[in-house]
N, C-alpha and C positions, 0 to 999 in steps of 0.2 A: 082763284082757278089758275089752270097754267097760262090763259090768255091775259089775266091779270100780270103775274110773275113775267111774262113775257113782254110788256106793255111797261112795266115798270122800269125792269132791266134796258130798256130799248131809250128810255125817255130820261133816266138817271144816270147811268152808268154813258162817259164819253171824256174827252182828252182835260176839258175842263175840270176835274175833280181835285180837290185839296187829297192832301196824303192822311187818309186816318192815324190821327195819335199811336192806337193803338192795332194797328194794320203790322202784318207780319213783314218781314225784309225782305226785298224783292232776291230770288235765291240767284239768279245769275245773271251774268254780266251784259249778255245779248241782249234781253229783255230790257224793251224800254220801259223809262217809266209810268208813262200814258198808258201801254200795255199791260203792265203788273196793277193799276189802279184801275184799268178797265175791269182787270179777271177779278180784283178784291172786289168791287160793285157785283159783277155776275154771279160771285160764290157766295155775297149774301142776300143778293134778291131773289134767286132762281135758286129753288129747293134741287133741282137736278142736276146742279152745279155745285151742291155744297163740299165734295172731295177734290173739286179744280185744284186747287192751291198747292194739295200734298200731291196730286199725280204730277203735276208740274215741277215740283219740287225735286222728285224721284224719279221724272225722265229726262235731266240735262238733253244728252244728244240726242235722244229721238225727237223732242220737243224742237230743237232749235232747226234739224234738219228741214222739219215739218213746217217753220217759220218761216225757211230762207228758203222753202218753194218758191218760186216765180208766178205760180196760182196754187197755192194751199189751198184753198179750197175746191179743188177737183180732186183731192187727196184726202183721206181719211186720219184724223189726225191721231195723234199716239195715245190713246185713252184706253186702261185697261180696264175703268171699272164703270163705264158710260157706254149704252149705245147714243147716239144723235139719230132724232131726227130732223126734216129740214129748216127746221124753228128753231131749234138749239144748235143746229151747224150754224147757221147764221149770224147767233150770238155769238159765238166763238169768235168765226171772224170778223165780226164786228169789234171785238172786244182786242183781239192779238193785231188784224192786219186791217185796220181800217180803210187804206188806201185800196184794196179789192174790190169794195163796194161804190167806187164811182163808176 
C-alpha cells in the first residue's frame, strides 16, 4: 500500500545511491547528481511519481526556478500531472532539497 511505498522510498532513496546502469541520464546541468539519483529512486519506488522524470525533463526552467527558491517546501512544485498530499510533498523535497528537512 501507500504507506509501504513511502517507507520504502524514505529508507532506500538517498545520496548514498549508486547510479543505476540503466538509469536515464541527468537532463539538466543545474540538477545535482544526488538529487537525480533520489528522483530515479522515487520514480521507481512510489507509483504516484512514475511520471516524475518525464515532467522534470520537460519543464527545465520552471523546475530550476522552484529548486533555487530559498524555501521550496512552501511553494507548489511545477507539476502538471500530479497533485501532492503532504507525504508526497515531503518525499519530493527530500529527493531534491535534503537541506530543507534539517
